[in-house]
FIMAR-467081 format. One record per residue (C-alpha): x, y, z. Coordinates in steps of 0.05 Angstrom, whole numbers. Layout:
xx X yy Y zz Z;
...
! end
This chain:
xx 0 yy 1 zz 0;
xx 58 yy 47 zz 16;
xx 89 yy 32 zz -52;
xx 24 yy 48 zz -86;
xx 16 yy 114 zz -48;
xx 88 yy 134 zz -64;
xx 77 yy 118 zz -138;
xx 13 yy 160 zz -139;
xx 51 yy 217 zz -106;
xx 108 yy 213 zz -156;
xx 65 yy 205 zz -218;
xx 6 yy 249 zz -200;
xx 30 yy 314 zz -170;
xx 93 yy 338 zz -207;
xx 56 yy 349 zz -272;
xx 0 yy 385 zz -234;
xx 52 yy 433 zz -205;
xx 79 yy 446 zz -275;
xx 10 yy 458 zz -302;
xx -6 yy 505 zz -245;
xx 57 yy 544 zz -259;
xx 36 yy 550 zz -333;
xx -32 yy 577 zz -312;
xx 0 yy 628 zz -265;
xx 48 yy 652 zz -318;
xx -8 yy 661 zz -369;
xx -52 yy 697 zz -319;
xx 4 yy 745 zz -299;
xx 18 yy 760 zz -372;
xx -55 yy 774 zz -387;
xx -62 yy 818 zz -325;
xx -1 yy 857 zz -348;
xx -34 yy 867 zz -416;
xx -99 yy 888 zz -381;
xx -61 yy 941 zz -342;
xx -29 yy 968 zz -406;
xx -96 yy 973 zz -440;
xx -124 yy 1008 zz -379;
xx -66 yy 1058 zz -384;
xx -85 yy 1072 zz -457;
xx -157 yy 1082 zz -436;
xx -135 yy 1131 zz -381;
xx -97 yy 1172 zz -434;
xx -156 yy 1174 zz -481;
xx -204 yy 1190 zz -424;
xx -157 yy 1247 zz -403;
xx -160 yy 1276 zz -473;
xx -235 yy 1268 zz -474;
xx -246 yy 1304 zz -408;
xx -193 yy 1357 zz -420;
xx -216 yy 1381 zz -488;
xx -288 yy 1358 zz -493;
xx -313 yy 1358 zz -422;
xx -311 yy 1433 zz -414;
xx -355 yy 1441 zz -476;
xx -404 yy 1388 zz -457;
xx -419 yy 1425 zz -392;
xx -449 yy 1483 zz -431;
xx -524 yy 1473 zz -430;
xx -559 yy 1483 zz -495;
xx -625 yy 1503 zz -465;
xx -617 yy 1550 zz -406;
xx -651 yy 1613 zz -381;
xx -600 yy 1668 zz -396;
xx -607 yy 1734 zz -359;
xx -609 yy 1795 zz -403;
xx -550 yy 1830 zz -370;
xx -505 yy 1768 zz -382;
xx -520 yy 1760 zz -456;
xx -470 yy 1793 zz -503;
xx -494 yy 1842 zz -555;
xx -474 yy 1795 zz -612;
xx -520 yy 1741 zz -585;
xx -582 yy 1787 zz -591;
xx -614 yy 1798 zz -657;
xx -624 yy 1867 zz -685;
xx -698 yy 1858 zz -683;
xx -737 yy 1850 zz -620;
xx -796 yy 1805 zz -607;
xx -855 yy 1843 zz -582;
xx -902 yy 1811 zz -533;
xx -970 yy 1844 zz -529;
xx -1020 yy 1845 zz -474;
xx -1086 yy 1882 zz -470;
xx -1054 yy 1942 zz -434;
xx -983 yy 1952 zz -462;
xx -931 yy 1928 zz -511;
xx -865 yy 1906 zz -481;
xx -800 yy 1898 zz -521;
xx -760 yy 1837 zz -500;
xx -691 yy 1819 zz -529;
xx -692 yy 1753 zz -566;
xx -634 yy 1705 zz -567;
xx -625 yy 1673 zz -635;
xx -613 yy 1602 zz -612;
xx -580 yy 1563 zz -555;
xx -531 yy 1535 zz -607;
xx -506 yy 1605 zz -620;
xx -484 yy 1611 zz -548;
xx -448 yy 1546 zz -552;
xx -414 yy 1566 zz -617;
xx -392 yy 1633 zz -589;
xx -354 yy 1599 zz -532;
xx -317 yy 1548 zz -575;
xx -243 yy 1560 zz -588;
xx -223 yy 1594 zz -652;
xx -173 yy 1541 zz -673;
xx -181 yy 1466 zz -672;
xx -142 yy 1423 zz -623;
xx -87 yy 1379 zz -649;
xx -72 yy 1312 zz -616;
xx -47 yy 1274 zz -676;
xx 20 yy 1256 zz -645;
xx -12 yy 1230 zz -581;
xx -63 yy 1188 zz -618;
xx -8 yy 1161 zz -664;
xx 32 yy 1137 zz -604;
xx -29 yy 1106 zz -574;
xx -40 yy 1068 zz -638;
xx 31 yy 1042 zz -639;
xx 26 yy 1019 zz -567;
xx -41 yy 984 zz -582;
xx -9 yy 948 zz -641;
xx 48 yy 924 zz -597;
xx -1 yy 898 zz -545;
xx -40 yy 861 zz -599;
xx 26 yy 828 zz -621;
xx 39 yy 807 zz -549;
xx -31 yy 777 zz -542;
xx -20 yy 736 zz -606;
xx 46 yy 710 zz -578;
xx 13 yy 692 zz -512;
xx -40 yy 652 zz -549;
xx 13 yy 615 zz -589;
xx 57 yy 601 zz -528;
xx 4 yy 578 zz -479;
xx -53 yy 556 zz -525;
xx -39 yy 481 zz -527;
xx -23 yy 477 zz -452;
xx -87 yy 514 zz -434;
xx -128 yy 469 zz -479;
xx -102 yy 408 zz -445;
xx -109 yy 438 zz -377;
xx -182 yy 458 zz -390;
xx -197 yy 388 zz -415;
xx -166 yy 356 zz -354;
xx -201 yy 404 zz -307;
xx -268 yy 389 zz -340;
xx -257 yy 314 zz -332;
xx -238 yy 325 zz -259;
xx -300 yy 366 zz -246;
xx -345 yy 313 zz -277;
xx -311 yy 255 zz -240;
xx -311 yy 291 zz -173;
xx -384 yy 310 zz -179;
xx -403 yy 239 zz -201;
xx -363 yy 210 zz -143;
xx -402 yy 254 zz -94;
xx -469 yy 234 zz -123;
xx -450 yy 161 zz -125;
xx -427 yy 162 zz -53;
xx -490 yy 196 zz -28;
xx -543 yy 162 zz -70;
xx -517 yy 92 zz -87;
xx -468 yy 71 zz -34;
xx -504 yy 42 zz 27;
xx -451 yy 2 zz 64;
xx -410 yy 63 zz 83;
xx -417 yy 100 zz 148;
xx -442 yy 171 zz 151;
xx -376 yy 198 zz 175;
xx -340 yy 167 zz 116;
xx -391 yy 196 zz 68;
xx -383 yy 264 zz 100;
xx -306 yy 261 zz 94;
xx -309 yy 239 zz 22;
xx -360 yy 294 zz 5;
xx -319 yy 349 zz 37;
xx -256 yy 324 zz 2;
xx -288 yy 322 zz -67;
xx -322 yy 389 zz -55;
xx -256 yy 421 zz -37;
xx -226 yy 390 zz -100;
xx -283 yy 419 zz -142;
xx -271 yy 488 zz -113;
xx -196 yy 484 zz -128;
xx -210 yy 463 zz -199;
xx -261 yy 519 zz -209;
xx -211 yy 569 zz -180;
xx -160 yy 547 zz -231;
xx -210 yy 557 zz -288;
xx -230 yy 624 zz -261;
xx -156 yy 643 zz -257;
xx -152 yy 629 zz -332;
xx -216 yy 661 zz -355;
xx -223 yy 722 zz -309;
xx -160 yy 760 zz -332;
xx -178 yy 746 zz -405;
xx -249 yy 772 zz -394;
xx -222 yy 835 zz -360;
xx -171 yy 849 zz -415;
xx -222 yy 842 zz -471;
xx -269 yy 889 zz -434;
xx -214 yy 941 zz -431;
xx -205 yy 936 zz -506;
xx -279 yy 945 zz -517;
xx -275 yy 1007 zz -473;
xx -219 yy 1034 zz -517;
xx -264 yy 1028 zz -578;
xx -319 yy 1066 zz -541;
xx -271 yy 1122 zz -522;
xx -246 yy 1129 zz -594;
xx -318 yy 1136 zz -619;
xx -331 yy 1190 zz -567;
xx -271 yy 1229 zz -589;
xx -294 yy 1224 zz -661;
xx -363 yy 1251 zz -642;
xx -333 yy 1309 zz -603;
xx -313 yy 1349 zz -665;
xx -263 yy 1395 zz -629;
xx -200 yy 1369 zz -663;
xx -166 yy 1386 zz -728;
xx -170 yy 1345 zz -791;
xx -104 yy 1309 zz -778;
xx -127 yy 1286 zz -710;
xx -194 yy 1264 zz -737;
xx -160 yy 1224 zz -792;
xx -116 yy 1191 zz -740;
xx -176 yy 1174 zz -697;
xx -211 yy 1143 zz -758;
xx -150 yy 1100 zz -772;
xx -150 yy 1079 zz -699;
xx -222 yy 1060 zz -704;
xx -207 yy 1017 zz -765;
xx -148 yy 986 zz -727;
xx -193 yy 968 zz -669;
xx -242 yy 936 zz -716;
xx -190 yy 895 zz -755;
xx -144 yy 876 zz -696;
xx -188 yy 852 zz -640;
xx -155 yy 824 zz -578;
xx -180 yy 756 zz -558;
xx -150 yy 698 zz -519;
xx -163 yy 627 zz -540;
xx -141 yy 556 zz -521;
xx -104 yy 537 zz -584;
xx -159 yy 568 zz -625;
xx -212 yy 518 zz -602;
xx -242 yy 554 zz -541;
xx -249 yy 627 zz -527;
xx -225 yy 644 zz -457;
xx -279 yy 684 zz -422;
xx -336 yy 674 zz -373;
xx -378 yy 639 zz -426;
xx -328 yy 581 zz -423;
xx -346 yy 570 zz -350;
xx -420 yy 566 zz -367;
xx -405 yy 517 zz -423;
xx -365 yy 472 zz -375;
xx -418 yy 475 zz -321;
xx -474 yy 460 zz -371;
xx -436 yy 401 zz -402;
xx -419 yy 371 zz -334;
xx -490 yy 378 zz -310;
xx -517 yy 344 zz -373;
xx -467 yy 287 zz -367;
xx -485 yy 276 zz -294;
xx -559 yy 274 zz -308;
xx -549 yy 223 zz -363;
xx -503 yy 179 zz -323;
xx -550 yy 182 zz -262;
xx -609 yy 161 zz -305;
xx -571 yy 102 zz -335;
xx -547 yy 83 zz -265;
xx -618 yy 76 zz -241;
! end
């Protein structure tokens, strides 16, 4: 029995430690990429708030006092409001858009160099994500397959111990159930360690696309900056960041739902055949 236990220890755990190290390395790399994408978003958000936020605070429809309206904002003609007793002359503001236009800067803002640098950094980050998929894709695919098999076997062992086995004491059943439940939690934690950083990184990339569209809609930049933003928008559309397990499985939260659904279906089928 001691020889068998030693053999299981030697053959079972070293490769698990290696696989766990691979998962940790991949997760750290993806978290690093996520932080870099977040830094890009912070830069774009800074530009958006600095040059656009001040203009968006100007309300288009406000009650403007007469003594605070410039002479250029008042038309030469005056609108007359009549009542049965008198006729009162009230200055008429042409439109709220005129007030907004009067407070805009005379020259357009240029951020072409900054947007160009952001595009170059984004391209480098896309290259790193492709390298990460090629380096860890096969190992992650095997690890996800093994983890799925372990989840199914552990869950089946728990059900079989509780529902089928009758010649085992209650304390033994409790120990086995706690052990297998802890194993399930560890396996799920490993899967979450793979999918959660990937989900977070892809969400940061989606936020980058949203910020670029907001900058394009702002309209406070010169033609060179707008052209650079349009190129950046095309780059975001053509070079999307995604993490996969050797191209077979996309690494995000939907993978966890797929694994849980497949394991549940398998357990239901096996339980029905066992009865």
